[in-house]
N, C-alpha and C positions, 0 to 999 in steps of 0.2 A: 318314437313313442306312439303307441296306439291308445286304445281305450283306457281311461284313467278316472278314478273316483274324484269328483270335484273337491271333496274334503281333503284330498292328499295334495292339492295344489295350495301353496302357501304364499303369504305376503313376505317378501324379504327386503323390501325397500319402500320408504315413504318420502315423498317430496311435497312440501307445502309452500305455496307462494300466496300470501294473503295480507291485506292491510292489518289484520289482527295478529300476525306473526308468521314465522317461517318454519314452524314445526307443528306437531299435533296439539300442542298446548293452545294453539289459536282457537280450537273448538270451544274452549271454555270461556272465551272472551266475547262480550256482546258485540253484535254487528252494528257499526256506526258508519257515518259517511267516511269515505276513504280520504285520509289526509293527503294533501297535495305533495307530490314527489315521493310517495311511499315506495314506488318501484322505478328503478332506472335500469334500462336494458344494458347500459354500458357497464354497470356494476355486476349484474347477474349473468350476462351472456358474453359481453366483450364489446370493445369500442368499434369494431368494424363488422359490417355484414348483416346487422340486425335493425338498423334505423327504420327501414321502410316495411318491416314485418308488422302486420296488425298486432295490436296490444295483446289480444287474447292468445295469439300464437306465441308471442314472447312469453307470456305467463306460463303456458303449458310446456314450452321448451325448457324454461328455467326450472319448473317443478320436476320435469322428467329428468333433467340433469342431476338434481338433488336426489331423486329416488334411485337413479342408476348408481350414483356414488355410494349411497347407503347400502345398496344391494350387492355391491362388489363388482359392478360392471357387467358386460355381456360378451366378453371375448370367448367365453366357454360355449356360446350358442351360435351355430351357423346362421348367417343372415336370413336364409330362407325359412328358418324355424322360429324367427322372431315376429310376434304379432302385436298389434296395437289397436286400442279401441278408446275413443274419447266421446264424452257426452257434452252437449252444450245447448243452451237456449238463446243466448244473447251475444255470442262471440262476434257475429257479423252485424249486429244492430247499428252501431255507430258508423261502421264503414258503409253500410247500405244507405244510411241517412245522408252521409256526405256525398255518395254517388248520385242520389236523387237530386240533391241540391245542385251539383255540377251540371247534370243533364238538363234540369229545368231552367237554370239561369244562363247557361252558355251552350255547351254541346257535349255529346258523348265522346267526341274526339278529344276533349280536354281531360278525360279520365286518366289518372296516373297509370302508366303501364306496370309500375311496381306493385300496385295494390289491386288493379282490376281483376286479376285471376281469383282473388279472394271473394269475388261475388259468389263463388261456390263455397258453401259451408264445409264441404268435404276437405277443403285444403288447409283448414286451420291446424290439423295435426300433421300435415305433410312435411313441413320443414323438420320437425322432430324426427319423423320416420326417415327422411333422407340423411340427416346428420348422423343417425345411429344405425343406418343400414337395416331397417326393419322391413324385410322383403316378404314375410309370410302373408300378412294381410294388414290393412289399415282401415278401420271402420269409424264412422261418425254416427252417433245416435242423437236425436233431437226431441224426444217426447217430453212434454212439459214436466218439469221438476224431477222426473225419474230418469232422465237421460244418462246421468252419471252412473246410477245403479244398473241401468240396462247395458252400459258399456262394460261393466264388470261381468254381468250375467252372460252377455253375448260372447265376450272374449273368453271367459272360462269355458263356455260350451265348446268353443272352437279348440281350445287346448285339450279338453277331455276327449274330444273326438279325434285327436291326433293331427290337427291341421297346423299346430305350432307346438313348440316345446317351452315357450317363454312368452310372457305377456306384459305389456305396459298398458294399464287402464287408468282412466281418470276423467276429470271434468275441468272445463275452463269457461270462464265468463268474463265479459267486459261490461263496465258500468253502462246503464241505459242513459239516454239523453235526458237532460233535466225536465223537459216538457212531456216525456213519456208518462202515461198514467201510472205505470208501475215503478217509476224512478225512486220512490221513497224506499222500496224494498230491493233496490238494485244490489247486485253482487259483482265483485271484481276479484280476480285471482285464479288460481288453479291448484288442483291436487292430483298427483300422479302416484300410482302404486305399481311396484314390480311383483309379479306373481310367477311362480315356477314350481315344479315338483319338489315337495318338501325334503325328501330324502337326498335328492341330488344336491340341493342347496346346503343341507347339513353336512354332506360328505365333503364339500369344498370349503366348509368353515363359515358359511354365511348364517347370520341369525335368522331363525324362523320366528316371525312376529305373530302369526296366527293364520286362520283360514277364513275364507269368505264363502258364503252360500247365498245366492240372491234368487228371489222369487218376485215376479211382477204380474200384474193383472189389470183389469178394468172394472170400475164400479160406476155404472151409468149415473150421471148427475140427474137429479129429479126423482130418484128412487125413494119411495116413502121411508121414513127413518127406521122403523122396526125391520123392514126387509133389507135396507141398506146395511144395517149392523150385522144381520145374519149373513149376508153376502160377504161382508168384510171378514167375518170370523172364518168362513170357509176358504176365502182367498188366502188369508194369512196362515191358517192351518198349523200343522206340526213342523218343527224344524228337523234337520238331519239327525238320524238316530233317535227320533222320538222326542227331541227337545221341545219344551213347551214355553211359550212366551211368558206365562205366569211365573216361571222359575228363572227368568233372565232379567238383567237390567236392560230396560228398553228406552231408547231415545226416539221421540216422535217429532219429526221435522214437518210441521203442519201449519196451515193457515186457519181461518175461521169459516171455511166453506163447509157445506153440508157433507161433502165427501170426506174431508178431514175429520169432521166430528163423528161420522160413522166409524171411521177407522180407529179413532181414539177410544170410542165406546167399546169396540171389539177387543181392545187391548186390556181393558180393566183399569184399575185406578193407579197402580204403581208404575207410572210412566213419567219420564221427564220430558216436558214439552219445550221445544226450541222453535222460535218463530222461523217460518220458511222464508227464504228470499225469493226474488223474482225469477231466479234461474235454477240450475241443477247442482250448484256447488255445495250448499250447506250439508246435504246428506253425506257427501264424500269427506267434507271436513270433519264431521262427527265420527265417521269411521276411522279416519286418521287419528283422532283423539282417543278413541277406544283401543285401537291397536297399540298406541304408545302408552296407555295407562297401566299396562301390566296386570289387568284384571285376570283373576284365576278361574272365573266362571264364564259361561256364555253370555254374550251381550247381543243387542240387536238395534238396528236403526230402521225405522219405518218412515215412509214419506207418502204424501198424497197430494194431488192437485185438484183444483176445482173442476178441471176438464174431465176427471174420472180416472186418471192414471194413478196407480198405487204400486208401491214396491217395498220389499222387506229384504234387509241384508243381515244375515246372522254373522256375528264376529266371534269366532271360536278360538280359544287360546291354543297354542301348540301343546302337543303331548309327547310322551316318551317314544311313540312309534315314529315320530317325525325323523328321529336320528337313527332308526334301525336300518340295516342294509336292505336294499331292494331284493325281493324274491323273484324267482322266475315267473310267478303268477302276475306280479305287479308289472313285469315287463312284457307280458303276453299281449 
């Protein structure tokens, strides 16, 4: 596959692993402290081979397995054409804290050889990529709060440029340590989405759940409020095909920072606010909820971080053209 319109790449599988539930309906439930024992890798992954995998890697692997099952597997895609992109802010937080404790109280030689490689944040999606033979590319994004949306954006860009024919994108987070200043808003769990050319998916009988188009940018913290709102309006702009946010159902995953307030001000009044968590998971959970809601019109998820990162994801329902046979122009 070569150049491809991003709106012709569709979501065909959703996997959710969250203390709030294991499907898109979790998005509608309030985030609370994770109940003890809500996730057992022996139940979701198997009794052997996963015990020493960091928890965030277990979450993402379990969510990916669920998305793959929902999307009809990936036997139809050559390994070198399969890509992956994952976003995270706190996947390694607990592991790094434990490593610090080991090094400062005893010695670096006492670090576990099973978990030491995960000092690198890039490895948290690697087990999933190895298990499923994803050889096209495997990316990790870490921008505050928008990392999951940037994973979709970057992965889709790679697919539309022909660097892969199939994409697994999502986010995973592990709960912060109780003494972390942001522990109150801690997130745990993962969301994974399977994305592939809509017509090819429809041709082999897979359900097309919708299309995603992501835009991201930066709004400098400290910008005076009127200017910040104008910048936010320009950043969010029009959607694909001239879609306007005022005509869409919009979910804003935001905090009380000036950056978030500027973004909400730019959106207008008809916005459903969802409290942002400490990581990048909540926006992906809201997208999973919108994709599974069966909405017949465009919807969008917007998020912003106090550090200035802003991202918008349009969630567009499938249309009749998704099931039409590919034309020579599409394949050019």
